[in-house]
N, C-alpha and C positions, 0 to 999 in steps of 0.2 A: 552419522555422517551428515554434514551440512553442505548446502549449495554454496559454491564460491564463484560461480559465473552463470550467465544466462544459459538455460537449457530448454529445449522444446517442452512446452507445457508449464514451465516453472515461472515464478515471478522474475521479471527482468527489469522493471523500472517503476519508479514511484514519483507521482506528480501532485503538487499542491495547487489547487485553484483557490485564489484568495482575493479578498476585496482590497488589499493593500500590500502590493509586492514589496515596496521599500521597507515597510514595517516588518514583514515576514522575513526578509533578508537579514534584518538586524536581530530579530528574535532567534532564528535558527542558527545564525552565526554565533551568537552568544551561547546557545545551548550545545551545539555540536562542533563548533569551529569551522563551519562551512565557509568557503570562499565563493561568492556568487557573482556570476557574470551574465548580464542581460544581452541577448542578441540584438544588435543595433538595427537590423533590417526591419523596415516598417511592416513587411508582410509576416514577420515573426510574431507580431502582436505582443511584444514585451516578454517573450519566453526567456526564462532565466535558468541557467544551469548552475547547480550547486556542486562544488568540488571539495574533496579532502585531498590536499596536495594537488596532484594532477589527475586524480581519479574522479570521474563523474559519478555522483551518487544519487542525485535527485533533481527535480525541476520545480520551479515556481512559475505560475502564470496568473494573469488576471482572470477573474471569473468570466465565463463565456456569455452569460445572459444576466440582465438586470434581475436582482432578487435571488440569484443563485447562492445558496449557502456555501461558505468556504469549506473545503473538504479535501482530504487526500484520496487519490485514486491509484490503485495497484494495477499494473499492466502485466499480462502473462504472455510469454513468447509462443509464437506459432509460425510454422513454415508457410502457411497459406491462410491469410486472414479471411478470405471469402468462404473457404471451406469451414473454418472454425465458427464464423458467424452463422453459417447455415446450420451447424450442429447446435448452436445456442437456441435458435428458433425452433428447430426440430424437437429439442428437449424441453420446450415450454418457456424458454427465456425470450428476451426482447432485444431487438437491434435498435439502438438509440441514435447513433451517429456513425456515418461512414458505410463501408470502408473508404478511407481517404489517404492520399499520398501526402507525406510530409517531406517536401523537397526531395533530396536523394537519400534521406536518412532511413525511411521505411514507410510502412503502410499500417494504418491502425483503424480500429472500430471500437466504439463504446457500446457496451451491451449490459444487460441486467439478467440475473438469474430469475427463476419463476417467483421468488419472494420479493424481487425488486432490488436486491443488492447489486450495485453498479460496479463494474470493472472494465478494463480495457484489454483488447487483444493487440499485440504488436508483432508485425512481420518485419524483422530487421533487415536492412540493406547495408548502408554505410555505418549505421549505428545499431548494434545488437542489443544494447541495454547498459545497465550500470557496470562500472569497472571494478566495483568493490562491494562485497556482501559480508555480513557476519563479522565485521570489524567495528570498533567504536566510531559512531557517527554515520554508519551505513545501515541499510535495511537488514534485519536479521530474522524477522518472522512476519507472517501474514495470517490474520485471524478473521474468519467469517463469523460475524455476530448476527444471529438469526433467531426467529421465534420458534422454528421447527427444523431440526437438523435433518430429519429423514429424507425429504426431497433433495436437499443439497448433496447428500451422500450418494445419490444416484446421478444427479445432474452433472457435477463437475468431472467425475471419471468418464462420463459419456462424451463430454465436450473436449476435455484436455488430457484425458488418459491418466488421471491421478490414481494412486493407490490410497487406501483409507485404512488406518490402523483400527483394530477392534477396541472400542471403549464405550462404555455406557455414559461416561461423564464428559470426556474431551477427546473425540476422534481427531486424528492428525492426518494431514495431507502429505503425500510423498511422491517422489519420482525416482525410480531405480534405486530405492533404498535410502534416499536422502529426504528426510522430513523437513518441510519448509513452512508449515502452518497448521492451523487447527480450527475447530468449530466450537464456538461458545454459544450455548442456547440461553437466550435471555429469560430471566425470571422476574419476580416481582420487584427486584431492585431497579429494573429498567422502566422508566416512565413509558406509558403506552404509546406516546407519540414518537418514540425513538424507532426509526425504520431499520430493517435489516441492512447491514453494511459491512464493508471490508475495513478492518483496522490494522494499519501497519505498525510494527514495532521496530524501533531503532536500537541498535546495540550501544550501550554506554559502559564505561568502566565503573561508575558508581551511581546507582539508581537514586539513592537518597540525596546526594549532592546535586544531581541533575534536576530532581524535583524542586529543590530549594532554588536552584538557578532559574528554573522556569517561572516560579512565583516572583522572583525578583525582577524578571524581565517582562512581567505583565500577564503571564499565563495563569491558568487555574489547574490545580491538581485534582482531578475527578476521582481517581483511585490512588490513595497514598501508597508509598512503597510497601510492598507485601512480598513475603517469601512464599512461593508456591510449593507445597509438599512434593518432594522428588522432582522439583522443577526450578526455574530461575526466580530471581527477585525482579519484580515488575512494578511499574506505575503507569497510570493513564493520565494524560495531560491534554488540556484544551489550550490552543494558542490564543493570543489576544484578539484575533479576528474570528475565532470560533471553530477552527478545524481541530479534530481530535486525533490523537495518535498515542501509541504506547512506547515505553522504553523498557529495556530489560538488560540484564547482565548475564552473559554466558560464561560458564566455567568449563575449561577443558576443550 
């Protein structure tokens, strides 16, 4: 079973902080067919919603601080952002920003797990999260990439109530029987300067064609299209500004 809508504890939104919003709109529009609309209000700070048809699937925004590297951030839903942020710090994580209200849309905080992997907590009000999941062009999987899986397997269930499938190689995160992500332990293939992070995967109809399209639009394919045994076909891509994400094809 896959998640098809925001649920408590699950991934509910995906946001790109980038050094060049117009260039990112062009790149991801070419890659996924997104239609991007920038909020004209000055107080919105250039926040841009990406749509597939009328469905909101992601957001793009300028980087918040000078020198901040472009990156995707995954948000997880909570009914009480203060309480969840307190669980983060109690479990050894860090509160980086907030909690803060976003107009009437909701309330969020930016936090990090004990290894430093950054994610957001979102308490929806008028906006619960993405309108579409697990369809081409939308978020389909969230992967924690970390140096040591053990602490994470304790931290996230304590904070967000996740279940963890038993696996020595690739534990998977779940909620009420729906798996939505996994844990990849970094090995010698990862340069030592790569920090722990959350890697989003977007669903595509054709991984190989998407990778070629990304290269043609100025991106770099970090992991070429690869079929995972008993799993999907995937690729990992860096956009022209430097943000990294994955694509995968789901069957069935």
